[in-house]
Phi, psi and omega in degrees: 000133176276137182252138181238129177265121177260117179250100184201132181275353178278108185298320183294315179294318180299317179296318179297317179295318180298316180296315182294313183293322178296319179297330180276359176096012178265151168274144186235132172247151183234142171217139187252000177209164180296319180296316179298321181296315181294322177295320180294321182290343175287339183257326183229157177235098179290168179276341181199152180237133169256116191240121170277153182267321185272081183252155175290140180076243181292122184285159183300325180299320179290322178298316180303317183294341183260354179270120182238137174076011179229128178295135182239124172257119178281129177236103190214156176280350178290115186253000183293141182298321180304317179298314183297311183296315181299317182288322177294320176289336183271000175131344178292143179272342180197166182219122179240128183269133173282145351289150185233160174275129183300319181299320180294316179298316179298322179294319180293323176296316181298322179298316180295321179289327177294319177298317181296320181294320179294324182286336183250006182299325178237104190278336182233135175247140181229139173210121182052242181257012179263135172234130180237119179265111184287347179274312182264350183065024179272131179241130178231147173235118184053043179068010175261125181289132178247119181276121181239153172285169180301320182289318178298320177299315181298320179294313181297317179300316180295318179294322180289328176290338181235039185303134178086349179267140177282123181247126178289159180300318182294321179291316179300316181295317182296318183285317184288333181289346175295327180260332184228085183300343182283351179279118181243172181300321182287333183263348184301315182300320179295316180298317180296319179298316179295320179297315179302316182296316182295320180289322182291332183297336183286309182218022173060034178245135181273091183289331184297316177298320180295316181296320183276357177076021183237135171218076186236161175291163178304319180294317180297318180296322180296316180293321178297319179296321177299315180298318180297315180299319178296321179294319177300315180296319180296319178298314180296317180296318179299316180296315181289326178293322177296313178302316182297316181297319179298317182293323178296319182287329185264049184297328183265005189271007182286139178257100180279136177200164176294122185239132174280100185297322179305311185293317181298321179292317177301314181295323179296317180295316180298325181293336181263018183305314183296313181296321179295321178297317181302320181270005182055044178257122173249103187292145170264119188242131180233119179223147176287154178291327180281151179291138172259107185250130178225155181275095189221174169268116186300315181293322179295319179295319178298321179293321178299311180298320180297317181293322179290322177293321177298321178296319179295321179297324181292317190262334189294146175258023176123351180240154176200121176249129178238123185229124174249128180255159179301333183278358176100002176276139179232127182237135173245117184234131176208153177291131181215073185294343182278356180259169172219175186297324180295315179296318179298324179295343182250007185300331182270359178287140179298135176066009178278127177227159175235163183298331182290343183270110181281128178054047180260142177261345181082014181248340186303310181285332175296318178296317180300314181297316181299317181292318179298315181294326178290337175266019177064030177252183178229147177220133182220158177236142177223162182219120181208132178061035180076009181246135175266130179233120175247123185238136178244139174240119182249000000 
């Protein structure tokens, strides 16, 4: 039986959750304050925690920061986007706003347990003389324990799960950052080098080359990496060009409906959680409490926000301000010292790229502009004081 700890000082909500979860076959533990919860967690380890934020004494945010190794779903009446993003970046696996639908909460709980089951289905990985225990995170070579950092462990685990397959740098970075957000493009080479050295120290065998399926000279590896990077770029360009062609052809295919712009923007920001972590960007988000509703195509608006967030990840030097106004204006502002006014003036041109844009095809902002204009909106870019500002009017 899976056990769930409910941390909530509201007796009625706690009773309702206990009754519902028990009926679904879960074991339920209760705590009515942050201090009580931490004391309880010293004695037992539940499989999941449902955490309210507004607790007596120790606040929910502080409790979240002290819970390690247990998935936490925040269940709170705090609906501000800043709260949601901060908590998701701070360790929560999900965020449910009160009042909530019981069916939705149960579904979110089931998703977390499904992820946990998938992650523990195979507890030990083996390759040659290396054994990696995914439960204890213990790594041994010829029965000798090898101490790895969290990032080195994540890289080795990924390579062992895909032993013998050639993995591109971009794929390795994308996959390993799901578990270790501190791994960036600039630090990946260092982490791999340290991992190779630690494994080689045991019996002088280069396992990284064996795992990745490569045994090439430095020059050969460099040329192969260039080819892989070009292939990645071609794949991305092909996909975006296909999307662009479809959108051009489907001019009449938009489904207009009343759309809650706040919610689409919140979901877009949450979807970019991994990329924002990689670039160490903590966005400053400003939204009105009232819903901003416009007659739009929901999917098209989500694509616009995704392309603008992707653009911010490329150019930002660590800051990002996102502001939604009651009147329907949305602004994305970030420091971009590598740009100038001439370059900014051409950002919406098809296939236009600048050196500051890493792995850019030059189509993302063109697609965003086309979609905004088809929804009878306007989008412009400006550059002042080293800051790039992209503003949408809906």
